[in-house]
C-alpha positions in Angstrom: 2.6 -20.2 -8.4 0.0 -18.1 -6.6 -0.8 -14.4 -6.6 -0.1 -12.5 -3.4 -1.1 -8.9 -2.5 1.4 -6.6 -0.8 -0.7 -3.8 0.6 1.3 -0.7 1.6 -0.2 2.0 3.8 0.3 5.7 3.4 3.9 6.2 2.2 4.6 9.9 1.9 8.4 9.4 1.3 7.8 7.3 -1.8 6.6 8.0 -5.3 3.8 5.4 -5.1 1.1 8.0 -6.0 3.1 9.8 -8.7 0.7 8.6 -11.4 -2.3 10.3 -9.7 -3.3 13.1 -12.0 -6.1 14.5 -9.8 -5.6 15.5 -6.2 -8.3 13.8 -4.0 -9.4 17.2 -2.6 -10.5 18.2 -6.2 -12.9 15.3 -6.1 -14.9 16.6 -3.1 -18.1 18.5 -4.1 -18.1 22.1 -3.0 -21.0 21.5 -0.7 -18.9 19.1 1.3 -15.6 21.0 1.6 -16.4 22.3 5.2 -17.0 18.8 6.3 -14.1 17.2 4.4 -11.5 19.9 5.5 -10.8 18.6 9.0 -10.7 15.0 7.7 -8.1 15.8 5.1 -6.2 17.9 7.7 -6.0 14.8 10.0 -4.9 12.6 7.0 -2.1 15.0 6.4 -0.5 14.2 9.7 -1.1 10.5 10.4 0.5 8.9 13.5 1.7 5.9 11.5 3.0 5.7 8.0 4.7 3.2 5.7 8.4 3.4 4.7 10.2 2.0 1.7 11.8 -0.7 3.9 8.4 -1.8 5.1 7.3 -2.5 1.5 10.6 -4.3 0.7 10.2 -6.5 3.8 6.5 -7.3 2.8 7.5 -8.1 -0.8 10.3 -10.4 0.4 8.0 -12.2 2.9 5.3 -12.6 0.2 7.9 -14.0 -2.3 9.4 -16.4 0.1 6.4 -17.5 2.1 5.3 -21.0 1.0 1.9 -20.7 2.6 -1.4 -19.9 0.9 -1.6 -16.5 2.6 -2.9 -13.8 0.2 -2.6 -10.4 2.0 0.7 -8.9 3.2 0.2 -5.5 4.8 3.3 -3.2 4.6 3.9 -0.5 7.1 2.6 0.1 10.7 -0.5 1.9 9.4 -1.4 -1.0 7.0 -0.7 -3.6 9.7 -3.0 -1.8 12.2 -5.8 -1.5 9.6 -5.5 -5.2 8.7 -5.6 -6.2 12.4 -8.7 -4.1 12.9 -10.6 -5.7 10.0 
C-alpha cells in the first residue's frame, strides 16, 4: 500500500478548518494590514471553490487508482492550482 495525498482547495461549505483557533487575519502584523486588506477581500470571494462532492470524488479516485500517482487535487480551484504548478 502507498500513501496518497488528496489536496482540497478552499471549501467554504465544509468544516475543514473548524480546528483553526486563530483567524489568519490575526496573524498579520499591524504594519501590513493596509496591504493585506485587499488580498483578504479577494480571497473572500474566489471565482472557484471546492465542494464536498469534489473531495469525495478525489478520495475515491485515490483509493481505487492502482498507479503510483501521489497528488489528487480536489475541487476546481485545487485542480487549477495543480495545473499551473
